[in-house]
FINUPA-681865 format. One line per field, with one value per residue (C-alpha): residue number from 1; residue in three letters; x, y, z. Coordinates in steps of 0.02 Angstrom, whole numbers, plus 32768, in hexadecimal, padded with zeros to 4 digits. Layout:
<recs>
num = NUM	... $
residu = ALA	... $
x = X	... $
y = Y	... $
z = Z	... $
</recs>
This chain:
<recs>
num = 1	2	3	4	5	6	7	8	9	10	11	12	13	14	15	16	17	18	19	20	21	22	23	24	25	26	27	28	29	30	31	32	33	34	35	36	37	38	39	40	41	42	43	44	45	46	47	48	49	50	51	52	53	54	55	56	57	58	59	60	61	62	63	64	65	66	67	68	69	70	71	72	73	74	75	76	77	78	79	80	81	82	83	84	85	86	87	88	89	90	91	92	93	94	95	96	97	98	99	100	101	102	103	104	105	106	107	108	109	110	111	112	113	114	115	116	117	118	119	120	121	122	123	124	125	126	127	128	129	130	131	132	133	134	135	136	137	138	139	140	141	142	143	144	145	146	147	148	149	150	151	152	153	154	155	156	157	158	159	160	161	162	163	164	165	166	167	168	169	170	171	172	173	174	175	176	177	178	179	180	181	182	183	184	185	186	187	188	189	190	191	192	193	194	195	196	197	198	199	200	201	202	203	204	205	206	207	208	209	210	211	212	213	214	215	216	217	218	219	220	221	222	223	224	225	226	227	228	229	230	231	232	233 $
residu = UNK	UNK	UNK	UNK	UNK	UNK	UNK	UNK	UNK	UNK	UNK	UNK	UNK	UNK	UNK	UNK	UNK	UNK	UNK	UNK	UNK	UNK	UNK	UNK	UNK	UNK	UNK	UNK	UNK	UNK	UNK	UNK	UNK	UNK	UNK	UNK	UNK	UNK	UNK	UNK	UNK	UNK	UNK	UNK	UNK	UNK	UNK	UNK	UNK	UNK	UNK	UNK	UNK	UNK	UNK	UNK	UNK	UNK	UNK	UNK	UNK	UNK	UNK	UNK	UNK	UNK	UNK	UNK	UNK	UNK	UNK	UNK	UNK	UNK	UNK	UNK	UNK	UNK	UNK	UNK	UNK	UNK	UNK	UNK	UNK	UNK	UNK	UNK	UNK	UNK	UNK	UNK	UNK	UNK	UNK	UNK	UNK	UNK	UNK	UNK	UNK	UNK	UNK	UNK	UNK	UNK	UNK	UNK	UNK	UNK	UNK	UNK	UNK	UNK	UNK	UNK	UNK	UNK	UNK	UNK	UNK	UNK	UNK	UNK	UNK	UNK	UNK	UNK	UNK	UNK	UNK	UNK	UNK	UNK	UNK	UNK	UNK	UNK	UNK	UNK	UNK	UNK	UNK	UNK	UNK	UNK	UNK	UNK	UNK	UNK	UNK	UNK	UNK	UNK	UNK	UNK	UNK	UNK	UNK	UNK	UNK	UNK	UNK	UNK	UNK	UNK	UNK	UNK	UNK	UNK	UNK	UNK	UNK	UNK	UNK	UNK	UNK	UNK	UNK	UNK	UNK	UNK	UNK	UNK	UNK	UNK	UNK	UNK	UNK	UNK	UNK	UNK	UNK	UNK	UNK	UNK	UNK	UNK	UNK	UNK	UNK	UNK	UNK	UNK	UNK	UNK	UNK	UNK	UNK	UNK	UNK	UNK	UNK	UNK	UNK	UNK	UNK	UNK	UNK	UNK	UNK	UNK	UNK	UNK	UNK	UNK	UNK	UNK	UNK	UNK	UNK	UNK	UNK $
x = 26D0	2624	2597	253B	249C	23FE	23C4	2400	23BA	2390	2389	23A1	2433	2434	240F	235C	232E	2344	2401	2463	24E8	2598	25ED	2698	26FC	2752	27F4	27A8	2788	26EB	2676	25CE	254B	24C3	243F	23BD	2312	22CC	2356	231B	2384	235A	2391	2449	2485	2520	2594	2600	2691	26CB	2776	27AC	2833	28B9	286F	27BA	2734	269B	262B	26AD	26C2	2608	25F8	2692	2662	25A5	2591	24FE	246C	24AE	24EC	2454	23DF	243C	241C	24C5	24EC	2572	25F8	2661	2702	276D	2821	28BA	296C	29A3	2A06	29E3	29AB	2934	28ED	28D0	2871	2808	27E4	278E	26FA	26D1	26B1	2666	25E7	25BA	259D	2520	24C4	2488	2515	2533	25E7	2604	25D5	2642	2695	2712	2734	2783	27E9	28A5	28D2	2822	284B	28F0	2895	2814	289F	2907	2873	284E	2901	2931	2924	28B5	282F	2844	27BB	2740	2742	26E1	271B	2767	2759	27F5	2800	28A5	28F5	29A7	29C7	2A34	2A69	2B0A	2AA0	2A2C	2ABE	2AD0	2A29	29F2	2968	28BF	2830	27EC	279D	272B	2796	2770	2802	27E5	287E	28A1	2923	294B	2967	2A0E	2A17	2A08	2A2C	29FE	29E4	2931	2966	29F4	2979	2903	2993	29B4	28FC	28EE	2975	2924	2877	28C1	2879	28B2	2946	2900	285D	27CF	2781	26CC	2666	25E4	2654	26F6	2751	27C7	277E	27EC	27A3	27B6	27CC	27BA	270A	26CD	273D	273A	27B1	278D	2804	27B5	2830	27EF	283A	284E	28BF	28DD	285A	27C7	2748	2724	2665	264B	25CA	254B	25CC $
y = 7A48	7A0F	7A8D	7AA6	7A43	7A40	7998	78FB	78D9	7829	77D7	7729	76D6	774C	770E	771D	775C	773A	7745	76F7	7691	7653	765A	7634	7689	7622	763D	75EF	7689	7673	7704	771D	778D	77ED	7850	78D7	7891	78DD	7899	7882	782B	78AF	7945	7977	7979	79CD	794E	7953	78D8	78B8	7865	7802	781C	7795	76EB	7724	76D1	7725	7707	7749	77E5	7803	77F2	785F	78F1	78ED	793C	78D6	793B	79E7	79B1	794C	79D5	7A4C	79D4	7980	78CD	789E	781C	77E1	7797	7716	7740	7715	773F	77E9	77C9	781E	777A	775A	780A	77EF	774F	77B2	782E	77A3	77BC	785B	77FF	7766	77CF	782C	7789	774D	77ED	788C	78FE	79B4	79A7	7A60	7A4C	79C1	79F3	7999	7998	7927	7927	7907	7891	78B5	796F	7946	78DF	7969	79EA	7978	794D	7A07	7A23	7984	799D	7905	793A	79F5	7A2B	79AD	79F7	7A9B	7AC5	7A7A	7A7D	7A25	7A0A	79EA	79C1	7982	79F3	7A8D	7B1C	7AC1	7A30	7AA8	7AF8	7A58	7A85	7B15	7B87	7B4A	7BBE	7C23	7BAC	7BB4	7B74	7B66	7B29	7AE0	7ACB	7ACD	7B3F	7AAC	7A2F	79E1	796D	79F5	7A95	7B32	7AD8	7B15	7BCA	7BAB	7B65	7BF8	7C67	7BFD	7BFC	7CB8	7CD1	7C57	7CA2	7D51	7D87	7E15	7DD5	7E01	7DAA	7DFB	7DAA	7D73	7DA6	7D1D	7C84	7CBA	7C88	7CF2	7D24	7D59	7DE8	7E24	7D74	7D52	7D34	7C84	7C6C	7C86	7C5F	7C46	7C0A	7BC7	7BA6	7B38	7AF5	7A40	79B3	7976	78EE	7963	7989	7A46	7A3B	7AB4	7A4B	7AD6	7B50 $
z = 27D4	2804	2805	28AA	28AC	2914	28D5	287E	27D1	2806	28AF	2866	28B9	294D	29FD	2A39	2AE6	2B72	2B64	2BF1	2B9A	2BB6	2B0D	2AC4	2A3B	29B1	2A12	2AAD	2B19	2B82	2BA7	2BFB	2BA8	2C04	2BA7	2BCB	2BFB	2B5B	2AEB	2A37	29B3	292F	2999	2993	2A47	2A8C	2ADE	2B7A	2B81	2C34	2C3C	2CD5	2D55	2D69	2D90	2D82	2D19	2CD0	2D67	2DE2	2D78	2D6F	2E2C	2E4A	2DD9	2DF1	2D45	2D05	2D4D	2D1C	2C70	2C3A	2C7A	2C05	2B74	2B6A	2B42	2BC2	2BA4	2C38	2BF1	2C4A	2C74	2C0C	2C43	2BFF	2B60	2AB9	2A67	2AF8	2AF1	2A36	2A64	2AE1	2A56	29F2	2A66	2A04	2961	29B5	2A13	2973	2917	299B	29C9	2975	29B3	2984	2947	296E	2A26	2A6A	2B0E	2B7D	2C37	2CB8	2D58	2D67	2CD6	2C96	2C8E	2C3C	2BB6	2B98	2B80	2B10	2AA0	2A8A	2A4E	29EE	2931	2914	2991	29AF	2935	2980	2A31	2A46	2AF6	2B93	2C51	2C94	2D51	2DAC	2D04	2CF5	2C60	2C6A	2BFA	2BCB	2B87	2B2A	2AD0	2A6B	2A19	29AC	29EA	29B0	297C	2A10	2A8C	2B25	2BB7	2C71	2CDC	2D8A	2DF9	2EB3	2F00	2F72	2EE4	2F15	2E7D	2DF8	2E5A	2DFA	2D55	2D40	2D50	2CD5	2C56	2C70	2C3C	2BA2	2B6F	2B8C	2B09	2A8E	2AA9	2A9B	2B42	2BB2	2C18	2CC3	2CF5	2D55	2DF1	2DD9	2E71	2E55	2E3C	2E90	2DEF	2D87	2CDF	2C4F	2BE9	2B36	2AF2	2A37	29F5	2A16	2AAC	2B68	2BF5	2CAE	2D35	2DD5	2E62	2EEE	2F8D	2FBE	2F88	2ED6	2EEC	2F11	2E88	2E8A	2E86	2DF6	2D98	2D78	2D35 $
</recs>
């Protein structure tokens, strides 16, 4: 695997600031990149990939999630990825954004995280589990994902992973699926089976997880189409 890095040996070929670009992978997936105001092409930045819900383009996803201010302030490069229908070949195409982003920017390959709502959460989860991309994703925050424990059983557990699951108790499209996946991840991350309520966030935090991992389940209210407004966390 790649060693963690704080800088890139050379910035030649990497994008110069300011970064505000609509890009396209070799497979034709379009994505919008936002960068910290102090982005430097020689500094290895963590990256947040934000996958889109059904029918959404990059701009709609940026507006919907509101992640840009919090993520760029924390030093992340943010890539908003256009939607593709949820098939394994399409998810693999979406996964090309990882390599494409790394070829254009100085990215810390050990700190690439994925999030998204609905199909976007499904894509983030699938990329963290699919053999060709699983070791490239450091952690995930799926929201209202259409991915359940029965789907996860098709995949082997990956190394212990930081996971934060956002799901509404009123989600009629994927009822209870977030809680199911929390149970699956708790087993993979070797956490205690019963989570503990967090007084600050109102989320359920799983304790005793394996080193390098964490697991939080945040249950909101509202319909499937509502973003849970957990940007800062």
